[in-house]
N, CA, C and O atoms as a GROMACS GRO file, in nm:
protein
  468
    1MET      N    1 -21.423   5.489  -1.283
    1MET     CA    2 -21.405   5.418  -1.406
    1MET      C    3 -21.522   5.326  -1.435
    1MET      O    4 -21.568   5.317  -1.549
    2LYS      N    5 -21.572   5.255  -1.333
    2LYS     CA    6 -21.687   5.168  -1.354
    2LYS      C    7 -21.807   5.250  -1.400
    2LYS      O    8 -21.889   5.201  -1.478
    3THR      N    9 -21.816   5.372  -1.353
    3THR     CA   10 -21.926   5.460  -1.394
    3THR      C   11 -21.916   5.492  -1.543
    3THR      O   12 -22.017   5.492  -1.613
    4LYS      N   13 -21.795   5.519  -1.592
    4LYS     CA   14 -21.775   5.546  -1.734
    4LYS      C   15 -21.816   5.427  -1.819
    4LYS      O   16 -21.885   5.442  -1.919
    5ILE      N   17 -21.774   5.309  -1.777
    5ILE     CA   18 -21.807   5.187  -1.852
    5ILE      C   19 -21.957   5.165  -1.852
    5ILE      O   20 -22.015   5.131  -1.955
    6LEU      N   21 -22.020   5.184  -1.738
    6LEU     CA   22 -22.164   5.166  -1.728
    6LEU      C   23 -22.238   5.265  -1.818
    6LEU      O   24 -22.333   5.228  -1.887
    7LEU      N   25 -22.196   5.390  -1.816
    7LEU     CA   26 -22.260   5.492  -1.900
    7LEU      C   27 -22.242   5.461  -2.049
    7LEU      O   28 -22.336   5.476  -2.127
    8LEU      N   29 -22.122   5.417  -2.087
    8LEU     CA   30 -22.097   5.382  -2.226
    8LEU      C   31 -22.182   5.263  -2.267
    8LEU      O   32 -22.241   5.263  -2.375
    9ALA      N   33 -22.188   5.162  -2.183
    9ALA     CA   34 -22.269   5.043  -2.213
    9ALA      C   35 -22.416   5.079  -2.226
    9ALA      O   36 -22.484   5.030  -2.316
   10CYS      N   37 -22.467   5.164  -2.138
   10CYS     CA   38 -22.606   5.206  -2.146
   10CYS      C   39 -22.632   5.284  -2.274
   10CYS      O   40 -22.734   5.265  -2.340
   11GLY      N   41 -22.539   5.369  -2.310
   11GLY     CA   42 -22.552   5.443  -2.435
   11GLY      C   43 -22.554   5.353  -2.556
   11GLY      O   44 -22.630   5.376  -2.650
   12LEU      N   45 -22.471   5.249  -2.554
   12LEU     CA   46 -22.469   5.153  -2.664
   12LEU      C   47 -22.599   5.076  -2.673
   12LEU      O   48 -22.648   5.046  -2.782
   13LEU      N   49 -22.655   5.043  -2.558
   13LEU     CA   50 -22.781   4.970  -2.559
   13LEU      C   51 -22.897   5.056  -2.607
   13LEU      O   52 -22.991   5.004  -2.668
   14LEU      N   53 -22.893   5.185  -2.581
   14LEU     CA   54 -22.999   5.274  -2.625
   14LEU      C   55 -22.989   5.308  -2.773
   14LEU      O   56 -23.091   5.329  -2.838
   15LEU      N   57 -22.869   5.315  -2.827
   15LEU     CA   58 -22.849   5.353  -2.966
   15LEU      C   59 -22.929   5.266  -3.063
   15LEU      O   60 -22.998   5.321  -3.149
   16PRO      N   61 -22.924   5.134  -3.053
   16PRO     CA   62 -23.001   5.054  -3.147
   16PRO      C   63 -23.152   5.076  -3.136
   16PRO      O   64 -23.223   5.065  -3.235
   17GLU      N   65 -23.200   5.107  -3.017
   17GLU     CA   66 -23.343   5.130  -3.000
   17GLU      C   67 -23.386   5.254  -3.077
   17GLU      O   68 -23.497   5.260  -3.130
   18ILE      N   69 -23.300   5.352  -3.083
   18ILE     CA   70 -23.332   5.474  -3.153
   18ILE      C   71 -23.312   5.456  -3.304
   18ILE      O   72 -23.395   5.497  -3.384
   19ALA      N   73 -23.201   5.394  -3.340
   19ALA     CA   74 -23.162   5.386  -3.480
   19ALA      C   75 -23.226   5.269  -3.554
   19ALA      O   76 -23.294   5.287  -3.655
   20ARG      N   77 -23.205   5.150  -3.504
   20ARG     CA   78 -23.257   5.029  -3.566
   20ARG      C   79 -23.306   4.940  -3.455
   20ARG      O   80 -23.230   4.904  -3.366
   21ALA      N   81 -23.430   4.903  -3.459
   21ALA     CA   82 -23.491   4.832  -3.347
   21ALA      C   83 -23.443   4.689  -3.329
   21ALA      O   84 -23.441   4.639  -3.217
   22ASP      N   85 -23.403   4.622  -3.436
   22ASP     CA   86 -23.367   4.482  -3.420
   22ASP      C   87 -23.262   4.439  -3.522
   22ASP      O   88 -23.231   4.511  -3.618
   23VAL      N   89 -23.208   4.319  -3.499
   23VAL     CA   90 -23.104   4.264  -3.585
   23VAL      C   91 -23.155   4.242  -3.727
   23VAL      O   92 -23.083   4.269  -3.824
   24ALA      N   93 -23.278   4.195  -3.741
   24ALA     CA   94 -23.334   4.170  -3.874
   24ALA      C   95 -23.336   4.297  -3.958
   24ALA      O   96 -23.301   4.294  -4.077
   25THR      N   97 -23.376   4.408  -3.898
   25THR     CA   98 -23.379   4.536  -3.970
   25THR      C   99 -23.238   4.578  -4.009
   25THR      O  100 -23.214   4.623  -4.121
   26LEU      N  101 -23.144   4.563  -3.916
   26LEU     CA  102 -23.005   4.598  -3.945
   26LEU      C  103 -22.952   4.517  -4.063
   26LEU      O  104 -22.891   4.573  -4.154
   27LEU      N  105 -22.975   4.386  -4.061
   27LEU     CA  106 -22.924   4.300  -4.168
   27LEU      C  107 -22.995   4.329  -4.300
   27LEU      O  108 -22.931   4.330  -4.405
   28ASN      N  109 -23.126   4.354  -4.297
   28ASN     CA  110 -23.198   4.389  -4.420
   28ASN      C  111 -23.146   4.519  -4.478
   28ASN      O  112 -23.128   4.530  -4.600
   29ASP      N  113 -23.122   4.618  -4.393
   29ASP     CA  114 -23.068   4.744  -4.441
   29ASP      C  115 -22.927   4.727  -4.497
   29ASP      O  116 -22.891   4.789  -4.597
   30TYR      N  117 -22.847   4.643  -4.431
   30TYR     CA  118 -22.711   4.617  -4.478
   30TYR      C  119 -22.713   4.553  -4.617
   30TYR      O  120 -22.628   4.583  -4.702
   31ASP      N  121 -22.808   4.465  -4.640
   31ASP     CA  122 -22.820   4.396  -4.769
   31ASP      C  123 -22.890   4.480  -4.875
   31ASP      O  124 -22.893   4.444  -4.992
   32GLY      N  125 -22.947   4.592  -4.834
   32GLY     CA  126 -23.026   4.675  -4.924
   32GLY      C  127 -22.946   4.786  -4.991
   32GLY      O  128 -22.823   4.788  -4.987
   33PRO      N  129 -23.020   4.877  -5.052
   33PRO     CA  130 -22.957   4.988  -5.125
   33PRO      C  131 -22.906   5.098  -5.032
   33PRO      O  132 -22.934   5.098  -4.912
   34GLN      N  133 -22.832   5.190  -5.091
   34GLN     CA  134 -22.787   5.309  -5.018
   34GLN      C  135 -22.908   5.398  -4.994
   34GLN      O  136 -23.001   5.390  -5.075
   35PRO      N  137 -22.916   5.478  -4.896
   35PRO     CA  138 -22.819   5.504  -4.790
   35PRO      C  139 -22.830   5.406  -4.673
   35PRO      O  140 -22.751   5.412  -4.578
   36ASN      N  141 -22.929   5.315  -4.679
   36ASN     CA  142 -22.948   5.223  -4.566
   36ASN      C  143 -22.825   5.138  -4.539
   36ASN      O  144 -22.790   5.115  -4.423
   37ARG      N  145 -22.759   5.091  -4.645
   37ARG     CA  146 -22.640   5.008  -4.626
   37ARG      C  147 -22.531   5.085  -4.552
   37ARG      O  148 -22.470   5.033  -4.458
   38THR      N  149 -22.506   5.206  -4.593
   38THR     CA  150 -22.402   5.287  -4.528
   38THR      C  151 -22.437   5.312  -4.382
   38THR      O  152 -22.350   5.306  -4.295
   39PHE      N  153 -22.563   5.341  -4.355
   39PHE     CA  154 -22.604   5.364  -4.217
   39PHE      C  155 -22.582   5.238  -4.133
   39PHE      O  156 -22.534   5.246  -4.020
   40SER      N  157 -22.618   5.122  -4.188
   40SER     CA  158 -22.599   4.996  -4.116
   40SER      C  159 -22.452   4.968  -4.090
   40SER      O  160 -22.415   4.920  -3.983
   41GLU      N  161 -22.367   4.998  -4.188
   41GLU     CA  162 -22.222   4.981  -4.169
   41GLU      C  163 -22.172   5.070  -4.057
   41GLU      O  164 -22.097   5.026  -3.971
   42MET      N  165 -22.215   5.196  -4.058
   42MET     CA  166 -22.171   5.289  -3.954
   42MET      C  167 -22.222   5.244  -3.817
   42MET      O  168 -22.149   5.255  -3.718
   43LEU      N  169 -22.343   5.195  -3.811
   43LEU     CA  170 -22.400   5.152  -3.684
   43LEU      C  171 -22.324   5.032  -3.628
   43LEU      O  172 -22.288   5.032  -3.511
   44ILE      N  173 -22.300   4.931  -3.710
   44ILE     CA  174 -22.233   4.810  -3.660
   44ILE      C  175 -22.089   4.840  -3.620
   44ILE      O  176 -22.040   4.787  -3.520
   45VAL      N  177 -22.021   4.923  -3.697
   45VAL     CA  178 -21.883   4.961  -3.662
   45VAL      C  179 -21.882   5.047  -3.535
   45VAL      O  180 -21.794   5.031  -3.450
   46GLY      N  181 -21.978   5.136  -3.522
   46GLY     CA  182 -21.986   5.220  -3.402
   46GLY      C  183 -22.010   5.137  -3.276
   46GLY      O  184 -21.950   5.164  -3.172
   47ILE      N  185 -22.097   5.038  -3.286
   47ILE     CA  186 -22.121   4.950  -3.172
   47ILE      C  187 -21.993   4.876  -3.137
   47ILE      O  188 -21.956   4.867  -3.020
   48ALA      N  189 -21.925   4.822  -3.238
   48ALA     CA  190 -21.800   4.748  -3.214
   48ALA      C  191 -21.692   4.838  -3.155
   48ALA      O  192 -21.618   4.795  -3.067
   49GLU      N  193 -21.683   4.962  -3.202
   49GLU     CA  194 -21.584   5.054  -3.146
   49GLU      C  195 -21.615   5.085  -3.000
   49GLU      O  196 -21.524   5.104  -2.920
   50GLY      N  197 -21.743   5.091  -2.966
   50GLY     CA  198 -21.780   5.108  -2.826
   50GLY      C  199 -21.732   4.991  -2.742
   50GLY      O  200 -21.682   5.011  -2.631
   51PHE      N  201 -21.748   4.871  -2.793
   51PHE     CA  202 -21.698   4.752  -2.722
   51PHE      C  203 -21.546   4.754  -2.710
   51PHE      O  204 -21.491   4.714  -2.608
   52ASP      N  205 -21.479   4.800  -2.816
   52ASP     CA  206 -21.333   4.811  -2.811
   52ASP      C  207 -21.290   4.909  -2.702
   52ASP      O  208 -21.192   4.885  -2.631
   53THR      N  209 -21.363   5.019  -2.688
   53THR     CA  210 -21.334   5.118  -2.583
   53THR      C  211 -21.354   5.057  -2.445
   53THR      O  212 -21.272   5.076  -2.355
   54ILE      N  213 -21.462   4.984  -2.428
   54ILE     CA  214 -21.488   4.917  -2.301
   54ILE      C  215 -21.376   4.816  -2.272
   54ILE      O  216 -21.327   4.809  -2.159
   55ASN      N  217 -21.336   4.738  -2.373
   55ASN     CA  218 -21.228   4.641  -2.354
   55ASN      C  219 -21.099   4.710  -2.311
   55ASN      O  220 -21.028   4.661  -2.223
   56ALA      N  221 -21.067   4.823  -2.372
   56ALA     CA  222 -20.946   4.896  -2.336
   56ALA      C  223 -20.953   4.944  -2.191
   56ALA      O  224 -20.854   4.934  -2.118
   57GLU      N  225 -21.068   4.994  -2.150
   57GLU     CA  226 -21.086   5.039  -2.012
   57GLU      C  227 -21.073   4.921  -1.915
   57GLU      O  228 -21.011   4.934  -1.810
   58LEU      N  229 -21.132   4.809  -1.951
   58LEU     CA  230 -21.124   4.691  -1.864
   58LEU      C  231 -20.980   4.642  -1.850
   58LEU      O  232 -20.935   4.609  -1.741
   59LYS      N  233 -20.908   4.637  -1.962
   59LYS     CA  234 -20.768   4.593  -1.958
   59LYS      C  235 -20.684   4.688  -1.872
   59LYS      O  236 -20.601   4.644  -1.793
   60GLN      N  237 -20.707   4.818  -1.888
   60GLN     CA  238 -20.633   4.918  -1.811
   60GLN      C  239 -20.660   4.901  -1.661
   60GLN      O  240 -20.572   4.926  -1.579
   61ALA      N  241 -20.780   4.860  -1.627
   61ALA     CA  242 -20.817   4.841  -1.487
   61ALA      C  243 -20.774   4.704  -1.434
   61ALA      O  244 -20.792   4.674  -1.316
   62GLY      N  245 -20.716   4.621  -1.522
   62GLY     CA  246 -20.673   4.489  -1.480
   62GLY      C  247 -20.786   4.387  -1.477
   62GLY      O  248 -20.771   4.280  -1.419
   63SER      N  249 -20.898   4.419  -1.539
   63SER     CA  250 -21.012   4.328  -1.546
   63SER      C  251 -21.010   4.255  -1.680
   63SER      O  252 -20.952   4.303  -1.778
   64PRO      N  253 -21.073   4.139  -1.685
   64PRO     CA  254 -21.078   4.066  -1.813
   64PRO      C  255 -21.164   4.140  -1.914
   64PRO      O  256 -21.266   4.198  -1.878
   65PRO      N  257 -21.125   4.137  -2.042
   65PRO     CA  258 -21.204   4.203  -2.146
   65PRO      C  259 -21.332   4.124  -2.177
   65PRO      O  260 -21.347   4.009  -2.136
   66LEU      N  261 -21.421   4.187  -2.248
   66LEU     CA  262 -21.547   4.124  -2.288
   66LEU      C  263 -21.523   4.010  -2.386
   66LEU      O  264 -21.588   3.905  -2.378
   67PHE      N  265 -21.430   4.030  -2.479
   67PHE     CA  266 -21.391   3.930  -2.579
   67PHE      C  267 -21.250   3.962  -2.623
   67PHE      O  268 -21.199   4.071  -2.596
   68CYS      N  269 -21.186   3.868  -2.690
   68CYS     CA  270 -21.045   3.886  -2.727
   68CYS      C  271 -21.026   3.869  -2.877
   68CYS      O  272 -20.973   3.767  -2.923
   69SER      N  273 -21.068   3.966  -2.953
   69SER     CA  274 -21.051   3.966  -3.097
   69SER      C  275 -20.906   3.993  -3.133
   69SER      O  276 -20.845   4.084  -3.076
   70PRO      N  277 -20.849   3.916  -3.227
   70PRO     CA  278 -20.709   3.938  -3.263
   70PRO      C  279 -20.685   4.065  -3.346
   70PRO      O  280 -20.575   4.118  -3.348
   71VAL      N  281 -20.789   4.112  -3.414
   71VAL     CA  282 -20.775   4.231  -3.500
   71VAL      C  283 -20.900   4.318  -3.488
   71VAL      O  284 -21.005   4.273  -3.443
   72LYS      N  285 -20.885   4.443  -3.530
   72LYS     CA  286 -21.000   4.533  -3.539
   72LYS      C  287 -21.075   4.495  -3.667
   72LYS      O  288 -21.016   4.488  -3.774
   73MET      N  289 -21.204   4.472  -3.654
   73MET     CA  290 -21.281   4.421  -3.768
   73MET      C  291 -21.356   4.531  -3.842
   73MET      O  292 -21.390   4.635  -3.786
   74LYS      N  293 -21.379   4.505  -3.970
   74LYS     CA  294 -21.453   4.595  -4.057
   74LYS      C  295 -21.600   4.553  -4.055
   74LYS      O  296 -21.635   4.447  -4.003
   75ALA      N  297 -21.686   4.636  -4.112
   75ALA     CA  298 -21.830   4.614  -4.110
   75ALA      C  299 -21.869   4.478  -4.167
   75ALA      O  300 -21.950   4.407  -4.107
   76ASP      N  301 -21.812   4.440  -4.280
   76ASP     CA  302 -21.850   4.313  -4.342
   76ASP      C  303 -21.812   4.194  -4.253
   76ASP      O  304 -21.885   4.095  -4.249
   77GLN      N  305 -21.700   4.204  -4.182
   77GLN     CA  306 -21.660   4.097  -4.092
   77GLN      C  307 -21.754   4.089  -3.971
   77GLN      O  308 -21.791   3.980  -3.928
   78LEU      N  309 -21.790   4.204  -3.917
   78LEU     CA  310 -21.882   4.208  -3.803
   78LEU      C  311 -22.019   4.153  -3.840
   78LEU      O  312 -22.079   4.077  -3.764
   79ILE      N  313 -22.067   4.190  -3.958
   79ILE     CA  314 -22.197   4.140  -4.005
   79ILE      C  315 -22.192   3.989  -4.022
   79ILE      O  316 -22.287   3.919  -3.986
   80GLU      N  317 -22.083   3.937  -4.077
   80GLU     CA  318 -22.070   3.792  -4.097
   80GLU      C  319 -22.070   3.718  -3.963
   80GLU      O  320 -22.134   3.614  -3.950
   81ILE      N  321 -21.999   3.771  -3.865
   81ILE     CA  322 -21.997   3.710  -3.731
   81ILE      C  323 -22.137   3.713  -3.671
   81ILE      O  324 -22.181   3.614  -3.611
   82LEU      N  325 -22.208   3.823  -3.687
   82LEU     CA  326 -22.344   3.835  -3.635
   82LEU      C  327 -22.438   3.736  -3.705
   82LEU      O  328 -22.518   3.670  -3.639
   83ARG      N  329 -22.428   3.725  -3.837
   83ARG     CA  330 -22.512   3.631  -3.912
   83ARG      C  331 -22.487   3.487  -3.866
   83ARG      O  332 -22.582   3.411  -3.843
   84LYS      N  333 -22.360   3.449  -3.853
   84LYS     CA  334 -22.327   3.313  -3.809
   84LYS      C  335 -22.381   3.285  -3.669
   84LYS      O  336 -22.431   3.176  -3.642
   85TRP      N  337 -22.371   3.384  -3.581
   85TRP     CA  338 -22.423   3.367  -3.446
   85TRP      C  339 -22.574   3.348  -3.447
   85TRP      O  340 -22.628   3.263  -3.376
   86ILE      N  341 -22.643   3.426  -3.529
   86ILE     CA  342 -22.788   3.413  -3.539
   86ILE      C  343 -22.825   3.275  -3.592
   86ILE      O  344 -22.912   3.208  -3.537
   87ASP      N  345 -22.758   3.233  -3.699
   87ASP     CA  346 -22.787   3.101  -3.756
   87ASP      C  347 -22.761   2.988  -3.655
   87ASP      O  348 -22.838   2.893  -3.647
   88ALA      N  349 -22.654   3.000  -3.580
   88ALA     CA  350 -22.619   2.896  -3.482
   88ALA      C  351 -22.715   2.893  -3.364
   88ALA      O  352 -22.730   2.789  -3.300
   89ASN      N  353 -22.779   3.004  -3.334
   89ASN     CA  354 -22.864   3.013  -3.215
   89ASN      C  355 -23.014   3.024  -3.245
   89ASN      O  356 -23.094   3.038  -3.153
   90ARG      N  357 -23.050   3.018  -3.370
   90ARG     CA  358 -23.191   3.034  -3.409
   90ARG      C  359 -23.279   2.925  -3.347
   90ARG      O  360 -23.393   2.952  -3.308
   91ALA      N  361 -23.228   2.803  -3.336
   91ALA     CA  362 -23.307   2.694  -3.278
   91ALA      C  363 -23.336   2.718  -3.129
   91ALA      O  364 -23.440   2.674  -3.079
   92LYS      N  365 -23.246   2.787  -3.060
   92LYS     CA  366 -23.265   2.816  -2.918
   92LYS      C  367 -23.367   2.926  -2.895
   92LYS      O  368 -23.437   2.928  -2.793
   93SER      N  369 -23.377   3.019  -2.989
   93SER     CA  370 -23.468   3.132  -2.975
   93SER      C  371 -23.528   3.167  -3.111
   93SER      O  372 -23.458   3.213  -3.201
   94GLN      N  373 -23.656   3.144  -3.123
   94GLN     CA  374 -23.726   3.174  -3.249
   94GLN      C  375 -23.728   3.324  -3.278
   94GLN      O  376 -23.745   3.364  -3.394
   95ARG      N  377 -23.712   3.405  -3.175
   95ARG     CA  378 -23.720   3.551  -3.191
   95ARG      C  379 -23.583   3.617  -3.190
   95ARG      O  380 -23.572   3.737  -3.163
   96ILE      N  381 -23.479   3.541  -3.220
   96ILE     CA  382 -23.343   3.594  -3.210
   96ILE      C  383 -23.321   3.716  -3.301
   96ILE      O  384 -23.244   3.806  -3.267
   97GLU      N  385 -23.389   3.719  -3.415
   97GLU     CA  386 -23.371   3.831  -3.507
   97GLU      C  387 -23.439   3.959  -3.459
   97GLU      O  388 -23.421   4.065  -3.518
   98LYS      N  389 -23.518   3.949  -3.353
   98LYS     CA  390 -23.581   4.066  -3.293
   98LYS      C  391 -23.494   4.127  -3.183
   98LYS      O  392 -23.532   4.227  -3.122
   99ALA      N  393 -23.378   4.068  -3.158
   99ALA     CA  394 -23.286   4.118  -3.055
   99ALA      C  395 -23.228   4.252  -3.098
   99ALA      O  396 -23.208   4.276  -3.217
  100PRO      N  397 -23.200   4.340  -3.002
  100PRO     CA  398 -23.131   4.465  -3.034
  100PRO      C  399 -22.990   4.435  -3.086
  100PRO      O  400 -22.925   4.343  -3.036
  101PRO      N  401 -22.941   4.509  -3.184
  101PRO     CA  402 -22.810   4.479  -3.243
  101PRO      C  403 -22.692   4.484  -3.146
  101PRO      O  404 -22.601   4.402  -3.157
  102GLY      N  405 -22.691   4.577  -3.052
  102GLY     CA  406 -22.578   4.589  -2.960
  102GLY      C  407 -22.555   4.465  -2.877
  102GLY      O  408 -22.447   4.407  -2.883
  103PRO      N  409 -22.654   4.422  -2.799
  103PRO     CA  410 -22.635   4.301  -2.720
  103PRO      C  411 -22.612   4.176  -2.805
  103PRO      O  412 -22.536   4.087  -2.766
  104ALA      N  413 -22.678   4.168  -2.920
  104ALA     CA  414 -22.659   4.052  -3.008
  104ALA      C  415 -22.515   4.047  -3.059
  104ALA      O  416 -22.453   3.941  -3.061
  105LEU      N  417 -22.462   4.161  -3.101
  105LEU     CA  418 -22.324   4.165  -3.149
  105LEU      C  419 -22.227   4.131  -3.036
  105LEU      O  420 -22.129   4.060  -3.059
  106LEU      N  421 -22.253   4.180  -2.916
  106LEU     CA  422 -22.165   4.148  -2.804
  106LEU      C  423 -22.162   3.998  -2.778
  106LEU      O  424 -22.055   3.941  -2.758
  107ARG      N  425 -22.277   3.934  -2.779
  107ARG     CA  426 -22.280   3.789  -2.759
  107ARG      C  427 -22.208   3.716  -2.872
  107ARG      O  428 -22.135   3.620  -2.849
  108ALA      N  429 -22.229   3.763  -2.995
  108ALA     CA  430 -22.164   3.699  -3.110
  108ALA      C  431 -22.012   3.712  -3.100
  108ALA      O  432 -21.940   3.615  -3.125
  109LEU      N  433 -21.963   3.830  -3.064
  109LEU     CA  434 -21.819   3.850  -3.051
  109LEU      C  435 -21.761   3.772  -2.933
  109LEU      O  436 -21.650   3.720  -2.942
  110THR      N  437 -21.836   3.765  -2.824
  110THR     CA  438 -21.790   3.691  -2.706
  110THR      C  439 -21.776   3.542  -2.740
  110THR      O  440 -21.682   3.477  -2.695
  111GLU      N  441 -21.870   3.489  -2.817
  111GLU     CA  442 -21.861   3.348  -2.856
  111GLU      C  443 -21.755   3.325  -2.964
  111GLU      O  444 -21.687   3.222  -2.963
  112ALA      N  445 -21.740   3.420  -3.056
  112ALA     CA  446 -21.643   3.405  -3.164
  112ALA      C  447 -21.499   3.422  -3.115
  112ALA      O  448 -21.407   3.359  -3.168
  113PHE      N  449 -21.480   3.506  -3.014
  113PHE     CA  450 -21.346   3.538  -2.966
  113PHE      C  451 -21.337   3.529  -2.813
  113PHE      O  452 -21.315   3.630  -2.746
  114PRO      N  453 -21.355   3.409  -2.760
  114PRO     CA  454 -21.344   3.396  -2.614
  114PRO      C  455 -21.200   3.425  -2.568
  114PRO      O  456 -21.105   3.401  -2.642
  115CYS      N  457 -21.188   3.475  -2.449
  115CYS     CA  458 -21.056   3.502  -2.393
  115CYS      C  459 -21.002   3.378  -2.323
  115CYS      O  460 -21.077   3.305  -2.258
  116LYS      N  461 -20.873   3.355  -2.338
  116LYS     CA  462 -20.810   3.243  -2.270
  116LYS      C  463 -20.803   3.273  -2.121
  116LYS      O  464 -20.777   3.386  -2.080
  117LYS      N  465 -20.826   3.172  -2.042
  117LYS     CA  466 -20.823   3.191  -1.898
  117LYS      C  467 -20.690   3.154  -1.840
  117LYS      O  468 -20.670   3.164  -1.719
   0.00000   0.00000   0.00000
């Protein structure tokens, strides 16, 4: 099971490198015209669904989830959480918008929806 989670996580980390290199590009495409907006929506939702799959596997194994979102989110909600996280952390890292979308979204969701201990 740990192997499945590791393979899925690696796949998620590679996807943004192939599709969209950084958060800034993802957000610009999301704010732009079609077909870029649709592609960005599919990408952000796909990344989030991968995290949901990992969370389900972790819960089934009795391990704590990555984050504890109360609902399944849509693209616009995920983008808003990502934007807020970038704005809140820009002072800590001047290059935050150059981060790959997958890890950036994971950090944003982890901070937005921490799990109770």
